[in-house]
C-alpha positions as a LaTeX table, in Angstrom:
\begin{tabular}{lrrr}
\hline
Residue & $x$ (\AA) & $y$ (\AA) & $z$ (\AA) \\
\hline
Met1 & 5.17 & 4.75 & 20.85 \\
Thr2 & 8.14 & 7.23 & 19.04 \\
Ser3 & 10.09 & 5.40 & 16.54 \\
Asn4 & 13.75 & 7.14 & 14.53 \\
Thr5 & 11.79 & 8.22 & 12.06 \\
Ser6 & 10.86 & 11.88 & 12.73 \\
Asn7 & 13.75 & 12.79 & 11.01 \\
Gln8 & 12.45 & 11.22 & 8.01 \\
Lys9 & 10.40 & 12.81 & 5.45 \\
Ile10 & 7.22 & 10.04 & 5.15 \\
Ala11 & 4.58 & 9.86 & 2.51 \\
Ile12 & 1.80 & 7.93 & 1.21 \\
Phe13 & 0.89 & 8.03 & $-2.56$ \\
Tyr14 & $-2.83$ & 6.47 & $-3.80$ \\
Gly15 & $-5.26$ & 6.84 & $-6.32$ \\
Ser16 & $-8.80$ & 6.01 & $-5.44$ \\
Thr17 & $-12.14$ & 5.84 & $-7.32$ \\
Thr18 & $-14.83$ & 5.28 & $-4.73$ \\
Cys19 & $-12.63$ & 6.74 & $-1.99$ \\
Tyr20 & $-12.42$ & 3.88 & $-0.19$ \\
Thr21 & $-8.22$ & 3.98 & $-1.12$ \\
Glu22 & $-8.69$ & 7.10 & 0.29 \\
Met23 & $-10.35$ & 6.47 & 3.46 \\
Ala24 & $-7.52$ & 4.31 & 4.04 \\
Ala25 & $-5.20$ & 6.21 & 3.18 \\
Glu26 & $-5.77$ & 8.93 & 5.69 \\
Lys27 & $-6.56$ & 6.09 & 8.49 \\
Ile28 & $-3.13$ & 4.96 & 7.80 \\
Gln29 & $-1.95$ & 8.58 & 8.18 \\
Ser30 & $-3.19$ & 9.40 & 10.92 \\
Ala31 & $-2.14$ & 5.80 & 12.70 \\
Leu32 & 1.65 & 6.70 & 11.35 \\
Gln33 & 1.55 & 9.94 & 12.84 \\
Ala34 & 0.49 & 8.83 & 16.28 \\
Leu35 & 3.02 & 5.89 & 16.25 \\
Thr36 & 5.65 & 8.26 & 15.33 \\
Gly37 & 5.04 & 11.88 & 15.97 \\
Ser38 & 6.36 & 12.77 & 12.08 \\
Asn39 & 3.93 & 14.45 & 9.35 \\
Ile40 & 3.26 & 11.87 & 6.95 \\
Asp41 & 1.78 & 13.85 & 3.31 \\
Leu42 & $-1.19$ & 12.52 & 1.84 \\
His43 & $-0.78$ & 12.39 & $-2.03$ \\
Asp44 & $-3.66$ & 11.34 & $-4.82$ \\
Ile45 & $-1.79$ & 10.59 & $-7.69$ \\
Lys46 & $-4.48$ & 11.66 & $-9.77$ \\
Asp47 & $-3.51$ & 15.42 & $-8.45$ \\
Thr48 & 0.46 & 14.70 & $-7.73$ \\
Asn49 & 3.23 & 13.29 & $-10.55$ \\
Leu50 & 4.62 & 10.14 & $-8.73$ \\
Ser51 & 8.11 & 12.07 & $-9.50$ \\
Lys52 & 7.08 & 13.70 & $-6.00$ \\
Thr53 & 8.15 & 10.57 & $-4.58$ \\
Glu54 & 11.85 & 11.47 & $-4.56$ \\
Asp55 & 11.34 & 14.09 & $-1.81$ \\
Tyr56 & 10.56 & 11.59 & 0.28 \\
Asp57 & 12.91 & 8.85 & 2.43 \\
Thr58 & 9.54 & 6.46 & 3.39 \\
Ile59 & 6.78 & 6.06 & 1.04 \\
Ile60 & 3.62 & 4.28 & 1.23 \\
Phe61 & 1.73 & 3.41 & $-2.10$ \\
Gly62 & $-1.80$ & 2.40 & $-2.15$ \\
Ile63 & $-4.14$ & 1.03 & $-4.57$ \\
Ser64 & $-7.27$ & $-1.05$ & $-5.70$ \\
Thr65 & $-7.76$ & $-3.79$ & $-7.60$ \\
Trp66 & $-10.71$ & $-3.59$ & $-10.09$ \\
Asp67 & $-12.98$ & $-5.96$ & $-11.59$ \\
Phe68 & $-11.05$ & $-8.99$ & $-13.21$ \\
Gly69 & $-7.77$ & $-7.89$ & $-11.54$ \\
Glu70 & $-7.42$ & $-4.50$ & $-13.57$ \\
Leu71 & $-5.48$ & $-1.16$ & $-12.23$ \\
Gln72 & $-7.14$ & 1.14 & $-10.29$ \\
Glu73 & $-7.55$ & 4.38 & $-13.13$ \\
Asp74 & $-5.41$ & 7.01 & $-11.79$ \\
Trp75 & $-2.75$ & 4.27 & $-11.05$ \\
Glu76 & $-3.40$ & 2.81 & $-14.93$ \\
Ser77 & $-2.91$ & 6.46 & $-16.27$ \\
Thr78 & 0.57 & 7.06 & $-14.83$ \\
Trp79 & 1.89 & 3.12 & $-14.85$ \\
Asp80 & 4.21 & 3.85 & $-17.19$ \\
Asp81 & 5.43 & 6.83 & $-14.71$ \\
Ile82 & 6.46 & 4.09 & $-11.97$ \\
Lys83 & 9.75 & 2.96 & $-13.81$ \\
Thr84 & 10.87 & 6.69 & $-14.11$ \\
Met85 & 10.79 & 6.68 & $-10.04$ \\
Ser86 & 13.69 & 7.45 & $-7.89$ \\
Leu87 & 13.18 & 4.44 & $-5.58$ \\
Ala88 & 16.71 & 3.37 & $-5.05$ \\
Asn89 & 17.86 & 2.93 & $-0.79$ \\
Lys90 & 14.26 & 4.37 & $-0.32$ \\
Thr91 & 11.84 & 2.18 & 2.11 \\
Val92 & 8.47 & 1.30 & 0.65 \\
Ala93 & 5.01 & $-0.20$ & 1.73 \\
Leu94 & 2.10 & $-1.03$ & $-0.01$ \\
Phe95 & $-1.75$ & $-1.59$ & 0.30 \\
Gly96 & $-4.35$ & $-2.35$ & $-1.57$ \\
Leu97 & $-8.14$ & $-2.96$ & $-1.78$ \\
Gly98 & $-9.76$ & $-5.74$ & $-2.91$ \\
Asp99 & $-12.82$ & $-8.27$ & $-3.23$ \\
Gln100 & $-12.20$ & $-11.41$ & $-2.12$ \\
Leu101 & $-15.61$ & $-12.56$ & $-2.53$ \\
Gly102 & $-16.72$ & $-11.20$ & $-5.49$ \\
Tyr103 & $-13.78$ & $-11.62$ & $-7.55$ \\
Ala104 & $-11.64$ & $-14.29$ & $-5.95$ \\
Asp105 & $-9.15$ & $-15.31$ & $-8.60$ \\
Trp106 & $-8.41$ & $-11.67$ & $-8.73$ \\
Phe107 & $-8.06$ & $-10.80$ & $-4.85$ \\
Gln108 & $-5.16$ & $-8.07$ & $-4.99$ \\
Asp109 & $-3.66$ & $-8.71$ & $-8.04$ \\
Ala110 & $-3.10$ & $-4.90$ & $-8.45$ \\
Leu111 & $-1.20$ & $-4.66$ & $-5.50$ \\
Gly112 & 1.05 & $-7.56$ & $-6.43$ \\
Met113 & 1.56 & $-5.79$ & $-9.92$ \\
Leu114 & 2.67 & $-2.68$ & $-8.12$ \\
His115 & 4.75 & $-4.66$ & $-5.87$ \\
Asp116 & 6.54 & $-6.24$ & $-9.09$ \\
Glu117 & 7.07 & $-2.60$ & $-10.70$ \\
Val118 & 8.14 & $-0.95$ & $-7.42$ \\
Leu119 & 10.57 & $-4.37$ & $-6.36$ \\
Ala120 & 12.31 & $-3.39$ & $-9.61$ \\
Leu121 & 13.82 & 0.53 & $-8.88$ \\
Asp122 & 16.08 & $-1.37$ & $-5.41$ \\
Cys123 & 14.26 & $-0.12$ & $-2.87$ \\
Asn124 & 13.34 & $-1.62$ & 0.54 \\
Ile125 & 10.00 & $-2.66$ & 0.71 \\
Val126 & 8.56 & $-3.33$ & 4.30 \\
Gly127 & 4.90 & $-4.37$ & 6.00 \\
Tyr128 & 4.39 & $-7.76$ & 4.15 \\
Trp129 & 0.69 & $-9.13$ & 6.23 \\
Pro130 & $-0.43$ & $-12.65$ & 6.58 \\
Thr131 & $-2.82$ & $-14.17$ & 4.58 \\
Asp132 & $-4.71$ & $-15.70$ & 7.29 \\
Gly133 & $-8.43$ & $-14.97$ & 7.71 \\
Tyr134 & $-8.71$ & $-13.77$ & 3.89 \\
Glu135 & $-11.05$ & $-16.41$ & 1.69 \\
Tyr136 & $-9.60$ & $-15.93$ & $-1.79$ \\
Ile137 & $-8.57$ & $-18.52$ & $-5.00$ \\
Ala138 & $-5.84$ & $-16.53$ & $-6.29$ \\
Ser139 & $-3.88$ & $-13.56$ & $-6.17$ \\
Lys140 & $-0.73$ & $-11.76$ & $-7.54$ \\
Ala141 & 0.12 & $-10.17$ & $-4.58$ \\
Leu142 & 1.26 & $-13.79$ & $-2.67$ \\
Thr143 & 5.01 & $-13.76$ & $-1.47$ \\
Glu144 & 7.03 & $-17.19$ & $-3.04$ \\
Asp145 & 5.67 & $-18.98$ & $-0.44$ \\
Asn146 & 1.90 & $-17.60$ & $-0.37$ \\
Ala147 & 1.86 & $-16.95$ & 3.22 \\
Phe148 & 1.96 & $-13.08$ & 2.90 \\
Phe149 & 0.56 & $-10.55$ & 0.74 \\
Val150 & 3.37 & $-8.07$ & $-0.99$ \\
Gly151 & 1.60 & $-5.48$ & 1.65 \\
Leu152 & $-1.63$ & $-5.02$ & 3.79 \\
Ser153 & $-4.66$ & $-6.49$ & 2.22 \\
Leu154 & $-8.12$ & $-4.67$ & 3.15 \\
Asp155 & $-11.66$ & $-6.23$ & 1.80 \\
Asp156 & $-14.18$ & $-3.28$ & 2.44 \\
Glu157 & $-16.66$ & $-4.84$ & 0.84 \\
Asn158 & $-16.62$ & $-7.90$ & 2.35 \\
Gln159 & $-14.26$ & $-7.45$ & 5.61 \\
Phe160 & $-14.92$ & $-3.94$ & 6.80 \\
Asp161 & $-15.16$ & $-4.41$ & 10.39 \\
Gln162 & $-11.65$ & $-5.44$ & 10.60 \\
Ser163 & $-9.83$ & $-3.16$ & 8.18 \\
Asp164 & $-9.50$ & $-0.45$ & 11.12 \\
Glu165 & $-7.72$ & $-3.19$ & 13.13 \\
Arg166 & $-5.57$ & $-4.12$ & 10.31 \\
Ile167 & $-4.48$ & $-0.80$ & 9.66 \\
Ser168 & $-3.37$ & $-0.42$ & 13.46 \\
Gln169 & $-1.64$ & $-3.61$ & 13.52 \\
Trp170 & 0.39 & $-2.77$ & 10.06 \\
Cys171 & 0.92 & 0.33 & 10.72 \\
Gln172 & 3.02 & $-0.77$ & 14.07 \\
Gln173 & 4.72 & $-3.50$ & 12.47 \\
Ile174 & 6.07 & $-1.06$ & 9.25 \\
Val175 & 6.75 & 1.30 & 12.53 \\
Glu176 & 8.88 & $-1.67$ & 13.82 \\
Glu177 & 10.46 & $-2.61$ & 10.35 \\
Trp178 & 11.78 & 0.95 & 9.67 \\
Ser179 & 13.74 & 1.07 & 12.94 \\
\hline
\end{tabular}
């Protein structure tokens, strides 16, 4: 299945402390390349300034939630740079990693915080993901009706066996939403 994304420049920007978000980004990159036939660039924000997003038409951001709803360290150190990104009229999708059982009151909070920052930049956000199949108490990453997360939500701590299938389904979903 190829889509009309072949002429778009697509990139994934992520921050990763323990390599789980990086591994998810690599799986998403591989799945999207297979689906679209396009090259998908991968950028660790520890090494790449967020201003590099200007070079792309479609951008995927990856973030993990730490402890009690805190940002991953690379995102925390570049947080003020988000407001300076030029995302108007670009397509954006987000994915996040969190621990729904150990931190049930803060599941995917960083994903929600990133969504709110990016939404203010006049971009088209795709890839909302259903909340079915998760067990948590609260999250800042929910749509208003609480039926969806604002991006793909992965829990490699408690549901690692579901991550590959969720990534596959989500990548198919966002490619369809791009079309």
